[in-house]
N, C-alpha and C positions, 0 to 999 in steps of 0.2 A: 317514541324515539329511543333507540337502544342506548343503555347507559355507557357502553364502550365508546360510542360516537360522541356522546356528551363529554366524556373524560378527555379524549384526544383533542376534541375541538377547543375545549378550555385551555389545555396545555399549549396548543399551537398559537392561540390568541395571546396567551401570557408571554410565550417566547417572542412573538412578534413585537409586543409592547416593549419588552426588555431591549431588543435590538434597536427599536426606534429611539429609546432613551439613550442608548449607546451612541448612535449616530448624531444625536443632538448634543452630546457631550455631558449629559447628566451623570452617566456612569461611564467608566473607562475599562476596556479590556482588549487584548489583542486577539486576532483571529486564530493564530496558531495555538494560543492557550486554549481557546474554545475547542479546537480540533482534538487536543490532547485530553479533553475531558469527556471524550465519547463514552466512557463507561457509565456516565450519568444516565445515558439513554437506557442502559440495561436496568439501572435502579428504578427509573420511571416505569419501564415496562413491567418490572416485577410488582411495583405498587399497583399497576392497573389490573393485575391478576389476583390481588388479594381479595378474599371474601368479606369485604367490609363495605360500609355505605359509600356511595359514589362521592358524596361531599367530602368525606374523610380522605378518600383516595386523591381527590383533586388538591386538597390542602397540603397533603404530604408531598405530592409530586411537585407542586409549586414551590414549597419550602426548599426541597432538594435543589431545584434549578436556581432559585434566587441565592441560596447560600453558596452554591458552586460559583456563580458569577461574581458574588461579593468577594469570595476568596481570591479569584484570579485578578479582580480589579484592584486588590490591595497587595498583590505580590509583585514586587519590582522585577524579578526575574526568576527563572527556575533552571535547574541543572538537570537536563534530561538523563534519567537513569544514573544520576550522579557521575556523569562523564567527566573525566579529567584527561588532559593531554596524554596520549599513549606514546611510548617510545617506539613508534613504528616508523619505518622508512620505506619510501617507494623504491622499487628495484633499480631505478635509473637515478644516478646521482644528481642530475640537473633538476630533478623535481623533489629531492629529499628535503625534509623539513623537520627541525627539532628545535624546541625553545623551552628552556627551563624557567624562563621568567614569566610567571602566570599572568602578571598584570599586563605586560606588553602583549602576551598571547591574546587576551580578551579584547584589548584595544584594537588589534588587527581584525578581529572577527567581524566587525560591522562595516568594513570597507568593501566596496564592490571589487570582486576579483574574478578573473577568468582562470580556469585551472584545467590542465590536461594530464591525465594519468593513462599509461599504456603498459602493456606487457607484450614482449616480442613472441612471435609464433615459432614453434619448433615442429618439424614434420613428424616427430615421434609421438606427439600428443594425440591421443585418440579420444579421451574423455576429459571434459572440463566442467567445473562447477563455478558458477558466478554467484556470489553472495553479496547483497547490498543491504546495509543498515543505515537508515537516515531518519531524521526527526520528521521532516515534512518536505514537500516539494513536488516538482513535475518531472517525470522521468519518461523519456522516449527511447525506444529501441527498435530499429528497423534496418539499419545499414550494415553491410558487410565491410570488413577491413582486412588488410594484410597483416595487421597485428593479431595477436590472440584476442585481446580486448583493448578497446580505446574508449575512454570516458572523458567527455568534454563537458565541463560544468561552468555555469556563470551564476553569480549570486552575491549576496552581501552579508551572509553569516556562515560561520563554520568553515572548516577545511576538511577535505577528504584525504584518507590514507589507504593505501592498498598493500596487502600482504599476499604473497604467492607461496603456496606449499605444494611441492612436487612429490609424487609417489609413482615412479615408473612412467607409464604412458598417460597418467592422469595428473591433473593439476587443479588446485582449489584457489580461486581468486576471491579475496575478501576485501570489500571496500566499505570503510566505516567513516562516520563523521564525528569530529570533536566539535562541540558547540555549546555555548550558553546563549539562550535567546532572551533578549530584553523585550519589554512591552513595546509594541509598535505595529503599524499597519503597512509598512513598506518593505517587509522582509521578503526576499526573493531567493529561490533555489531551483534552478532548472538544469537538467543534465541530458545530453545526447549520448547514447551508448551504442557502440558498434562491436560486433563479434566476428570472429573468423568462421566461415561456413563449414569447414571440414570436420572439426570434432563433434562428438555427441555432447550436447549441453544439458546441464541441470541448472535451473535458475531459482534463486531464493531471494525474496525481497521482504524486509521487515521495516515498515514505516508507519509512523503515527498517523499523519494526515497526508495523503498523497494523491496525485493524478498520475496514473500509470497507463501508458499507451505503448504496448509491445506488439509490433508486427513481426511474428516469428516465422513467417513463411520461408525465408531463405535458409533456415537453420534446421539441423537435426535436433529435435527437442525430446529429451527423455522425460523430464519432469519440470513443472513450474509450481512453485510454492510461494504464495503471497500471504503475508500476515500483516493486516493493516487495521487502523482505527476507523477514521472517517475517510473513505476512499472513493475515487472514481476510477474504475479499472476497465480497460479495453484490451483484449488479447485476440490476436488472429493467428491461427495455427495453419501450417501447411501439410504437405504429404511426404516429407522427406524422411520420416522415421516411423517404424511400424507401430510401436506402442508408446503413447504419451499420457502421462498422468498430470492432471491440473488440480491443485489443492488451494482453495482460497478460504482463509479465516478472517472475518472482518466484523467490525461493529456496525456502523451505518455505511452502506456502500451502494453505489450504482455499478453493476457488473454487466459487461457485454463481452461475449466470447463468440468468435466466428470460427467454424470448423469446416473442412472440406466435405462436400456432399458425398464424395466417394468413400469416406471413412465411416466405419461403424462407431457410433458415439453413445456413451452412457452418461447420464447426469444423476448424481446423488445429492439430495438437498436436505439440509437441516436448518431451516430458516424460520424466522418469526416475522409476521406482518410484512411478507414479501409479495411483490407482484412478479409473476413468472410468465415469460413468453418463450415457449419451447416448441416452435412450429416444426413439424416433421418427427416429433418424438411421441412414442406411445407410453402411457403410464403403466408400469409393470406392477407396482405396489406403492404404498404411501412413501413418497420421497425418492422413488426410483423411476427413471425415465430412460427409454432407449429408442434408437432409430431401428427401423425394421430390418436394416442390413447389418446389425451389430454382430450377429453370430457368423455372418458369411464373409465379411471383408477381412483382408490381411491386416490392414491398418486399423487400429482401434484407439479411440481417445476416451479416457475416463476423466470426468470432471466431478469434483467433490466440492460442494459449497456449504460452509458453516458460517452463517451470518445472522446477526440479531435483527436489524432493520435494513432491508435491502430491496433493490430492484434488480431482477435477474433476467437476462435475455441471452439465449443461445441461438445463433443464426447459422444455418447451413448455406454455403455458397457454392 
């Protein structure tokens, strides 16, 4: 039996036992806290590659996992990136929010709230950038809107704020969350996002633990950039723009990307312990895959994946 299989088998069994103990109430930690400890996976991966005895590697990896879970089980709350309430206002007064009373701010954070943010569309806008920063949650994007952007959210922690920066025919829309997460198992954060179909869009998402489902077929997409920790990512691209770049940097992720069969597509991968399904792609060299029509088609899609532990699937439809 290969030592690598023994190592990961013992680690998975150990993790399973820890989560059973958590479900039985023997130890306590929140799921969102676990998601934000995804770098521990990189530490465990590094230990597995050390040229030392397998028993020592298993002991070291187990200690790292146990100490990490003990840490979050004894931490009442954490402040993601040391966020404090920003003095930001939405462009529309009816949604503006500002509160200098920190105690009342955090008391409100755990109430269930629906929230709508939008930016009006101007015919002069040709290029738009949508940037989203969030701790965790589920984010869906598929519908068009008469607004430039519409962001409908429901959940029971944090508030979102949007800032719009205009420069001629281009606009940058930044949506950020202010939040302090307490320990708990019932924290929810779900957003439905709609975009105007006319501008050329660049989309950037930075989220710790997220489920991202973006159907981008109705839009002209120049670039998609996703930076996540533990993520489930699904992206579907259409044929409305000639050149599209997709960049995904993630810790532990399940990634599915759908691209038009009529587009030439290239996939660049830098992954560890990944399963890859790239039907219709030819391997050019290590980490480089292309469709046979990549050099011939006007529309080209370039996908770059940099992930530690992931499942990657690129489907042509």
